[in-house]
C-alpha positions in Angstrom: -0.2 0.0 0.2 1.4 3.1 -0.4 1.3 6.2 2.4 2.5 9.8 2.2 3.9 11.4 5.0 4.7 14.5 5.8 7.1 15.6 7.1 8.7 12.3 7.1 12.7 13.8 7.7 11.2 15.1 10.9 12.2 14.0 14.4 8.9 11.3 13.9 9.0 11.2 10.2 12.1 9.3 9.8 11.9 6.9 12.6 8.0 6.2 10.8 9.2 5.9 7.4 12.6 3.1 8.6 9.2 1.4 10.1 6.7 1.6 7.9 9.8 0.8 4.8 10.1 -2.6 7.4 6.5 -3.4 7.2 6.4 -3.5 3.3 4.9 -0.3 2.7 6.0 2.1 -0.1 6.6 5.4 1.0 7.0 8.8 -0.3 8.1 11.6 2.3 7.1 15.0 1.9 9.3 17.4 2.7 10.7 20.9 2.9 14.0 20.0 4.4 14.0 22.4 6.6 16.2 21.1 9.1 18.5 19.1 7.1 17.5 16.1 4.7 20.2 13.8 6.4 17.9 11.3 8.3 16.9 10.0 4.8 20.0 9.1 4.0 19.8 5.7 4.8 16.7 4.8 3.1 17.6 6.3 0.0 17.8 3.7 -2.3 15.5 1.8 -0.9 12.6 1.0 -4.0 10.2 1.6 -2.4 10.4 4.8 -1.2 10.0 7.9 -2.8 11.0 11.7 -2.0 9.6 15.1 -2.9 11.2 18.4 -0.9 8.5 20.4 -1.7 6.5 22.7 1.3 2.9 21.7 2.2 2.1 25.0 2.3 2.4 25.5 -2.2 -0.5 23.1 -2.4 -0.6 23.3 -6.5 2.7 20.9 -5.7 1.1 19.1 -3.4 -1.8 18.9 -6.0 0.3 17.4 -8.3 2.2 14.8 -6.1 -0.9 13.5 -4.6 -2.9 12.7 -8.4 0.4 11.5 -9.5 -0.2 7.5 -7.5 -3.0 6.9 -5.4 -2.8 6.3 -1.9 -4.3 4.6 0.6 -3.9 6.7 4.0 -1.9 10.3 4.7 0.6 10.5 8.2 -0.1 14.3 8.5 2.8 15.1 10.5 4.8 17.9 8.6 4.5 21.6 11.5 5.6 24.7 12.8 6.5 22.3 15.3 6.0 23.2 19.7 5.0 26.2 21.9 8.3 28.5 21.3 8.0 27.7 17.5 4.7 28.6 17.0 5.0 31.8 18.9 7.8 32.5 17.5 6.7 32.8 13.7 2.6 32.5 14.6 1.8 33.6 11.1 3.9 30.9 9.2 2.3 28.7 12.0 -1.2 29.3 11.4 -0.8 28.6 7.2 1.8 25.6 8.2 -0.6 24.0 10.6 -4.2 24.8 9.7 -4.7 26.7 6.0 -2.1 23.9 4.8 -3.7 21.4 7.1 -7.2 22.0 5.7 -5.7 22.4 2.3 -4.4 18.5 2.7 -7.4 17.1 4.3 -9.9 18.5 1.4 -7.7 17.2 -1.1 -7.7 14.0 0.9 -11.3 13.2 0.6 -11.3 14.4 -3.1 -8.4 11.4 -3.8 -10.9 9.3 -1.8 -8.0 8.5 0.1 -9.0 5.8 3.1 -7.0 6.7 6.3 -6.0 9.9 7.5 -3.7 9.9 10.8 -3.1 13.3 11.7 -0.7 13.9 14.8 -1.5 16.0 17.6 -0.5 16.4 21.0 -1.8 15.6 24.8 -0.5 19.5 26.0 -4.5 20.1 24.4 -5.5 19.8 27.8 -3.6 22.2 29.1 -4.1 22.1 33.2 -6.2 19.2 34.6 -9.6 20.5 37.0 -8.5 17.7 39.4 -4.5 17.5 40.2 -4.9 14.2 41.6 -6.8 12.7 38.7 -6.0 12.1 34.7 -7.5 13.5 32.0 -8.5 11.3 28.7 -10.5 11.2 25.1 -13.2 12.3 26.8 -11.4 15.8 28.6 -12.2 19.0 28.1 -9.6 21.4 26.5 -7.6 23.5 27.7 -4.9 24.6 24.6 -2.7 27.5 25.9 -0.8 28.3 23.4 -1.3 29.1 19.4 0.5 25.4 18.6 -2.0 23.5 20.7 -4.7 26.2 19.7 -4.8 25.1 15.8 -4.2 21.3 17.0 -7.5 21.1 19.2 -9.1 24.0 15.7 -8.4 21.2 13.1 -9.0 18.1 15.6 -13.0 19.5 15.7 -12.6 20.3 11.5 -11.5 17.0 10.7 -13.8 14.5 13.2 -16.9 17.3 14.1 -16.9 19.3 11.1 -16.5 18.1 8.3 -18.4 15.5 6.8 -19.1 12.0 7.5 -18.5 9.5 4.5 -18.2 5.9 5.2 -15.5 5.5 3.4 -13.2 7.7 5.1 -11.3 7.5 7.8 -9.7 10.2 9.5 -7.6 9.4 13.2 -6.5 11.8 15.5 -3.4 10.6 17.9 -2.5 13.1 20.6 1.1 12.1 22.0 2.2 12.1 24.7 5.5 14.6 24.8 8.7 12.5 22.9 11.6 11.5 23.8 14.4 9.5 22.2 17.4 9.3 19.6 16.2 10.0 16.4 17.6 10.1 12.8 17.3 13.5 12.7 17.8 14.1 16.3 16.8 17.1 18.4 17.8 18.2 22.1 15.2 20.2 22.5 12.7 18.3 24.6 12.8 17.5 28.2 14.5 14.8 28.5 17.0 14.6 25.5 17.6 18.5 27.3 18.0 17.3 30.6 20.1 13.9 29.7 22.3 15.7 27.5 23.1 18.6 29.8 23.7 16.3 32.9 25.5 14.1 30.4 28.1 16.3 29.7 28.9 17.9 33.6 26.6 21.0 33.2 24.2 22.3 35.1 20.8 22.3 34.5 18.5 24.3 35.8 14.7 23.3 35.9 11.7 25.2 36.2 9.2 24.4 37.5 10.2 20.9 38.4 6.8 19.6 40.0 4.4 19.6 37.5 3.1 16.9 35.5 3.6 15.8 31.4 3.2 11.8 29.9 6.1 11.5 28.0 6.8 8.4 25.1 10.0 7.1 23.0 9.9 8.7 19.3 10.3 4.5 18.1 6.1 3.7 20.3 5.3 7.0 18.8 6.6 5.6 15.3 4.7 2.3 16.8 1.0 3.1 17.6 1.0 5.4 13.9 1.3 1.4 12.0 -0.6 -0.3 14.6 -3.9 2.8 13.5 -2.3 2.2 9.5 -2.9 -1.6 10.2 -6.1 -1.4 12.3 -9.7 -1.8 11.0 -11.4 1.3 9.8 -14.2 0.7 12.0 -12.4 0.6 15.2 -10.5 3.5 14.7 -12.5 5.5 12.2 -13.7 9.8 13.5 -11.4 8.7 16.9 -9.0 10.4 18.9 -6.7 8.5 21.2 -3.9 9.5 23.6 -0.5 8.1 22.3 1.7 6.8 25.8 0.8 4.9 28.8 -0.4 5.4 31.6 2.8 4.6 33.8 4.9 7.2 32.1 3.7 10.4 32.9 6.6 12.4 35.2 7.4 15.5 37.2 10.0 17.0 35.5 12.1 16.0 39.3 10.9 13.0 38.6 13.1 12.5 35.3 15.9 13.8 36.9 15.4 11.5 39.8 15.6 8.9 37.1 18.6 10.6 35.6 20.7 10.3 38.3 20.5 6.4 38.4 22.3 6.8 35.8 25.0 10.0 35.8 26.9 10.5 38.5 26.8 14.5 40.0 24.9 15.9 38.5 24.3 19.8 39.2 21.0 20.7 39.6 19.6 24.6 40.2 16.3 24.3 40.8 13.5 27.4 39.7 10.3 27.8 41.4 7.8 27.7 39.5 4.3 28.5 41.8 1.8 28.3 38.2 2.5 26.2 35.1 -0.8 26.7 32.8 0.3 23.1 31.1 0.2 19.9 34.1 -1.6 17.6 32.9 -1.5 13.7 34.2 -2.3 11.6 31.3 -4.5 8.6 30.9 -4.1 6.3 27.7 -6.3 3.1 28.1 -8.0 3.8 25.3 -5.5 2.8 22.8 -4.4 -0.2 25.0 -8.2 -1.5 24.4 -8.7 -1.2 21.5 -5.8 -2.0 19.7 -3.7 -3.5 22.4 -1.2 -1.0 22.0 2.1 -1.6 24.3 5.0 0.4 24.7 9.1 -1.0 24.1 10.8 2.2 25.9 10.4 3.4 29.7 12.4 6.6 30.6 14.9 4.9 32.0 15.7 3.2 28.8 15.6 6.3 26.5 17.6 8.4 28.9 20.3 5.2 28.8 20.5 5.7 25.0 21.1 9.2 25.0 22.9 8.8 27.7 25.3 6.5 26.0 25.2 8.8 22.4 26.0 12.1 24.6 28.9 10.7 26.1 30.5 8.5 23.3 30.7 11.7 20.5 28.6 10.0 18.3 27.0 13.3 17.8 30.5 15.6 17.7 28.3 19.2 18.7 24.8 18.6 20.6 25.0 22.1 20.5 24.8 22.7 16.4 21.7 24.6 15.8 20.4 21.7 13.4 19.1 19.8 16.3 17.2 22.4 17.7 13.5 23.7 17.1 14.1 27.4 17.5 17.0 29.3 17.7 19.9 28.1 20.2 
């Protein structure tokens, strides 16, 4: 089956593409290479891999790609990713994360593409109303940042406002905060950044150590997408799934505790933050129940591999701008 992956050269996309090719899919990768394309070199000669250098906002180019091949599914990863990046370039974020996504959805329906997988975020939940509880797919959404606001807006269009069709299977996946090693490495994600700084022997400044987030390894994010692609449409059509594991909710302080178990002589400076508009523990029972989804990597596993690649010098300059989505 032919799969179109937008943003396929990115942090999640480059892991996903390898997994899809390994499963026997034919994969078309669409990416503007804003952060480079080295992540694709390994798969370049795979006969089932096709690359299109294209920006998701260039509609004529997008239309041309979609007309040339019958795609079974689209995995829509392309976006201005994260709160800081969207805050820095709000107009581009609106154009990319909303306008271009709407165009892609309309063209997908027109071309009768079966599955449309939209990558969303658990930051849609904002702050828990019950500080001792968990949020799930039925909980109220309180998007604080432009990034989350645009994700919620498109989710509403995709699942509720667009005309329902029996032949169309849209799915929204709300990712936990991602971490781990990827062919397109990032060190501006919480677990990756914390481990990198401490592995280098630097002092780590931590703001608001007691606020909750869920975390999920990038390989398990790719695994979840693959399982959605393989699932029967009647199981997943017009559904939202949180992607992660309920046991993998951590505060920043708890992450530091896990890092200390593997890295000695950690220097930590905690900066008290009395309030955080994003504070949420997430329940992931739905994806486990519907798809029998289980993660393969846990936080200590991710810390171990990150410590190894930083400490061994596999990545020579971890402060290079290519590993960050905003100016570093």
